[in-house]
Each structure stands twice: as structure tokens, then as C-alpha cells.
C-alpha positions as CSV (number, residue, x, y, z in Angstrom):
1,M,0.0,0.0,0.0
2,D,1.2,3.5,-0.9
3,Q,2.5,5.5,2.1
4,T,0.2,8.4,1.3
5,S,-2.8,6.0,1.4
6,E,-2.2,5.4,5.0
7,H,-3.0,9.0,5.7
8,L,-6.5,8.8,4.3
9,T,-9.1,9.2,7.0
10,K,-11.9,6.7,7.4
11,R,-14.3,9.2,5.7
12,E,-11.9,9.6,2.8
13,H,-11.7,5.9,2.3
14,E,-15.5,5.8,2.3
15,I,-15.7,8.5,-0.3
16,L,-12.9,6.9,-2.4
17,E,-14.9,3.7,-2.6
18,L,-18.0,5.6,-3.7
19,I,-15.9,7.4,-6.4
20,V,-14.5,4.1,-7.6
21,Y,-18.1,2.8,-8.0
22,G,-19.0,5.8,-10.1
23,C,-20.8,8.1,-7.7
24,T,-20.9,11.7,-8.5
25,T,-19.9,14.3,-5.8
26,K,-23.6,15.3,-5.6
27,L,-24.7,11.6,-5.0
28,I,-21.9,11.1,-2.5
29,A,-23.1,14.1,-0.5
30,S,-26.6,12.8,-0.5
31,K,-25.7,9.3,0.5
32,L,-23.5,10.5,3.4
33,G,-25.7,13.4,4.5
34,I,-23.0,16.0,3.9
35,S,-23.0,19.1,1.8
36,I,-21.8,19.0,-1.8
37,K,-19.1,21.4,-0.9
38,T,-17.8,19.1,1.9
39,A,-17.9,16.1,-0.4
40,A,-16.0,18.0,-3.1
41,A,-13.4,19.1,-0.4
42,H,-12.9,15.4,0.6
43,R,-12.5,14.4,-3.0
44,A,-9.9,17.1,-3.6
45,N,-8.0,16.1,-0.4
46,I,-8.0,12.4,-1.5
47,M,-6.7,13.3,-5.0
48,S,-4.0,15.5,-3.4
49,K,-2.9,12.9,-1.0
50,L,-2.7,10.2,-3.7
51,G,-1.0,12.6,-6.1
52,V,-3.5,12.4,-8.9
53,H,-5.3,15.1,-10.9
54,E,-8.1,13.2,-12.7
55,T,-10.8,10.9,-11.6
56,A,-9.7,8.1,-14.0
57,S,-6.2,8.2,-12.4
58,L,-7.7,8.2,-9.0
59,V,-9.8,5.1,-9.7
60,R,-6.9,3.3,-11.3
61,K,-4.6,4.1,-8.4
62,A,-7.2,3.1,-5.8
63,I,-7.8,-0.3,-7.5
64,L,-4.1,-1.1,-8.3
65,S,-2.9,-0.1,-4.8
66,G,-5.6,-2.2,-3.1
67,L,-7.2,0.8,-1.4
68,V,-10.6,-0.3,-2.9
69,V,-11.4,-3.9,-3.7
70,L,-14.0,-4.3,-6.4
71,Q,-17.0,-6.5,-5.5
72,A,-19.1,-8.1,-8.2
73,D,-22.4,-7.5,-6.4
74,K,-21.7,-3.7,-6.3
75,Q,-20.7,-3.6,-10.0
76,L,-24.1,-4.9,-11.2
77,E,-26.6,-2.4,-12.6
78,G,-25.5,1.0,-11.3
79,G,-23.0,0.0,-8.6
80,C,-23.1,3.4,-7.0
81,E,-26.8,3.1,-6.1
82,R,-26.1,-0.3,-4.5
83,I,-23.6,1.0,-2.0
84,H,-24.6,1.9,1.5
């Protein structure tokens, strides 16, 4: 696991998983009961900590580094909606 990944908070790990499964910032905010601005700030912090600048790079790094393990049941038909 990447050293910077160890510095992700529990909430950032939760948000990272939602991003990997395709959730938008707006949907993440709704699911977690936080403001869109707060969700966006968490997303920006995660990207900064992991040293990426694009969502695709973030998802790739999260999967390849083992930060998020894909689960088949969450991937079926709109994986984001099936989480939490």
C-alpha cells in the first residue's frame, strides 16, 4: 500500500470507494448526509494525498494499490446506487 494512502481518513476511504463505483460528488453528498461542498473538499483532499489530478487516475490508483477492492455485487446495474 502506498505511504500516502495510510494518511487517508476513514471518511476519505468511504468517499474513495463511492468514487470508484461511479458516484458523483452530488450523490456522495446525498448518501453521506453532507454538503456537496464538503464532499468536493474530501474528493480534492483524496486526490492531493494520492498525487493524482483526474478521476480516472484516482480510480486506477485506488484499485491497483488495493485501497478499494471491487466486489461483483456492487458492480451490477449502477454500482453506486447499490452501495450503503
